[in-house]
Structures are given as C-alpha cells and as structure tokens.
C-alpha positions, 0 to 999 in steps of 0.5 A, spaced: 601 661 634 605 667 637 602 673 640 602 678 634 598 673 630 592 674 635 593 682 634 589 686 628 594 688 623 595 695 626 597 692 633 601 687 630 605 692 626 606 696 632 609 689 636 613 688 630 616 695 631 617 694 638 621 688 637 626 691 632 627 697 637 629 692 642 633 688 638 637 695 635 638 697 643 642 691 644 647 692 639 653 694 642 655 701 640 662 699 638 661 700 631 662 707 631 669 709 629 673 712 634 678 718 632 683 718 638 686 725 637 679 728 638 677 725 645 676 731 649 677 731 657 672 729 663 666 726 662 665 727 655 672 724 654 670 718 658 664 717 654 667 718 647 673 713 649 669 708 651 663 709 647 658 709 653 652 713 654 651 718 659 647 713 663 652 708 663 658 713 664 654 715 670 653 708 673 660 707 672 662 713 676 657 711 681 660 704 682 667 706 682 665 711 688 662 706 692 667 700 691 673 705 692 679 702 689 677 695 688 676 696 680 681 702 679 685 698 674 679 695 670 676 698 664 669 702 665 666 696 660 669 691 665 666 694 671 659 695 668 660 687 666 662 685 673 657 689 676 651 688 671 644 686 674 643 680 669 647 675 665 644 678 659 647 685 661 654 681 663 655 678 657 653 684 653 658 689 657 663 683 657 663 683 649 664 690 648 670 690 653 673 684 649 672 688 643 675 694 646 681 691 649 682 687 642 683 693 638 688 696 644 692 690 644 693 691 636 695 698 637 700 696 642 703 690 638 703 695 632 707 700 636 712 696 639 713 693 632 714 700 629 719 702 635 723 695 634 724 697 627 726 704 629 731 701 634 734 697 629 735 703 624 742 705 622 742 711 626 740 708 632 744 702 631 750 707 630 749 711 636 748 704 640 754 701 637 758 708 639 755 707 646 757 700 647 764 701 644 765 707 650 763 701 655 768 696 652 773 700 650 773 696 643 773 701 637 768 698 632 765 704 629 771 705 624 769 699 621 765 700 614 763 694 609 765 695 602 758 697 600 759 703 604 766 704 603 768 702 596 774 706 595 781 703 597 786 707 601 793 706 604 793 702 610 786 698 609 785 691 610 782 685 606 780 680 610 778 673 608 774 669 614 774 662 613 770 656 617 770 649 617 766 649 611 772 651 607 778 648 608 780 645 602 784 647 595 777 647 591 774 652 596 779 656 597 781 657 590 774 661 589 777 667 593 783 667 588 780 673 584 778 677 590 785 676 594 789 678 588 785 683 584 781 687 589 786 692 591 789 696 586 796 696 585 798 703 587 795 701 594 799 699 600 793 695 604 794 688 608 791 682 606 789 677 612 786 670 612 782 669 619 781 661 620 775 660 625 776 652 625 779 647 630 781 643 624 787 645 619 787 647 612 789 642 607 796 642 604 792 644 597 789 650 601 795 652 603 798 652 596 793 656 594 794 661 599 801 662 597 799 664 590 796 670 593 800 676 595 802 676 602 796 673 606 798 671 613 793 666 616 790 668 623 786 663 628 780 667 629 780 671 636 773 674 638 777 680 641 782 681 636 777 680 630 771 683 633 770 687 627 767 680 624 761 680 628 758 686 626 754 683 621 752 677 626 
C-alpha cells in the first residue's frame, strides 16, 4: 500500500498531480530547438544558447566568479554538473552537457566535410595547383584532359601510359585504334608511349607499336612526365 492509497480521493488526486509536476520538472530543457542565428547577447544569449533557466544562469555566474579561471574552458552545463550538490543533479546536468556537446560535434563534423568538399572543388584546386607550380617551377596548369579540351591543335601530344600490366602484344593491340585514328590527319601532333616498368616490352608489343604512326617509347620519369600525376 502506498501513501496515496490511504488518502481520500481529492487528496489522492492532488498527490498524483504533484508527482507529475515533479517528473516534468526533471525533464531536460534540451528538447526545444535552438535557432542559432537568433541568439542574443549577454545573459539572454547565455540562457538561450545553453537553454538555462534564469536561476541556472545565475548559479553558473556565481560559480565562475568564485572559482576564477578554473572552469573557463568548461561549458556552463558541465560547470553546473561539476558543482552540483547531489548525485541526481550531477547526472541531470551531465546528460544535458553530453547532449549539447553531441549536437555541436555533429555540426563541426558536417562543416569540416563541407569545407573539405569545397577545398577539393575545381576552382580552389586550380588555385592551389598554380600556387604549387610557382613554388616548384614546374608548369602543370597547361595540361587539360581530353574531356575538357577535345579539339586537337598543332603541337598537341597524344600520350599512352603503360605499366607492368600491359607489356604484351595482346594488351598493346587494344590501343591501336586510338593511336592511329584519334588525331585528325591535318593536325601535326606528337605521339609518345610512356612505359612505367622495369620489365621490357615483349617483341610482339614492339611489333604492334611499329604499326602506329611514329610513337617513341620513353621510360617514365616523375619529373619529365609530371603531367601524368594529375589524376593520381
């Protein structure tokens, strides 16, 4: 039997209502959504940002005044948890502090991702490339992939890059249409095959290359062939 069972109906209802009011008082105030762009200054801004009651804000200011710089890097909710008088209050403010920190970290991660995406965009990447070109003295900004510069001009190069996976005639033959037919007949362009391998081409692969318009074979050099690294 509980105390409320011994009360007459009106008093029992009053006791139940008081219990509900106490339960509601223990629910954290973090449920309300914060509109950060509308946060004011001073005490009003402090209460709005951290969702503090006037009493909580005053208690926080009193603690900070009494402890000096000890908790200057802690959030108001963390300070209220640290200096709570009871374990229940400590748990209450610690949970609120954790929820608030969780939301802020989510915002920081989302913002860092957006900044990273913008830094990787074409405009900023080109600016960074030009900056590093100025430092190294190597001009990589004149290179454009075919999809961005499809028209052929006199003096252009058609470069075929080969590594260890394509040293045979069977593999080399698949590039014959591109090496023969890509450049219009009226364009004076150079063809070159860049070989990034310590192994030699097979005799069959060399025979295939001889069927193409003049295509010298160059061993890959990271400085000379720096333009091949742009997509890597």
